[in-house]
C-alpha positions, 0 to 999 in steps of 0.5 A: 878882832883886827888890830891895826899896825901903825907904820913907823915914820921914816925919819931922816936918821932911819932913812940914812940907816936904811940906805947904809944897809942897802949899800952894804948889801950891794957891796957884798954882792961881788958880781955886782961890784965887779960889773960896775967897776968894769962897766965904768972903765970899759964904758970910758974906753968907747967914749975915748975912742969916739972922741978921738975918731968920730968927733962929728958924731960926738958933737951931734950926740952931745947936742942931743944929749945922747952921748951917754946913752950911745956909750951905754948901748955900746957897752950893752952890745959888748956885754952881749958879745962877751956872753956869747963868746963865753958860752962858746968856751972863751975865757972872760978876758979873751971875750972882753979882748974881742969885744973891745977890738970889735965893738968898743974900740975897733981899728981906727979909719985910715983918715984922721977926722976932718974936724977934731975936737978942741980940748975944751969940747973934749973935756965938756963931753967927757964930763957930761956923758 
């Protein structure tokens, strides 16, 4: 004889408790927590570099609502390079130094940008990226 099991309704209180448990599990994963912390600061490094040295491209990407996606892709490229360098024997810090100098914040061009961002544009792009 088959017994049917009633599903418990997910009330707001149960949902909140379930969400708290899931957040606690994520916080316990030290690799995940460390990656998110590094991603935020390293992602910001490239955004700042872009705003300083490629304002016209930032304007175009911002108008198309792709500036954040651009920085995400750049961060993924940096992660891939870090993995490659670590596989070849570099330490994590050495690998990130190389990734930052080659991908995220390379040497700026000799010439200053023709149309630098205004402070208002810069703040808006940093907030919305």
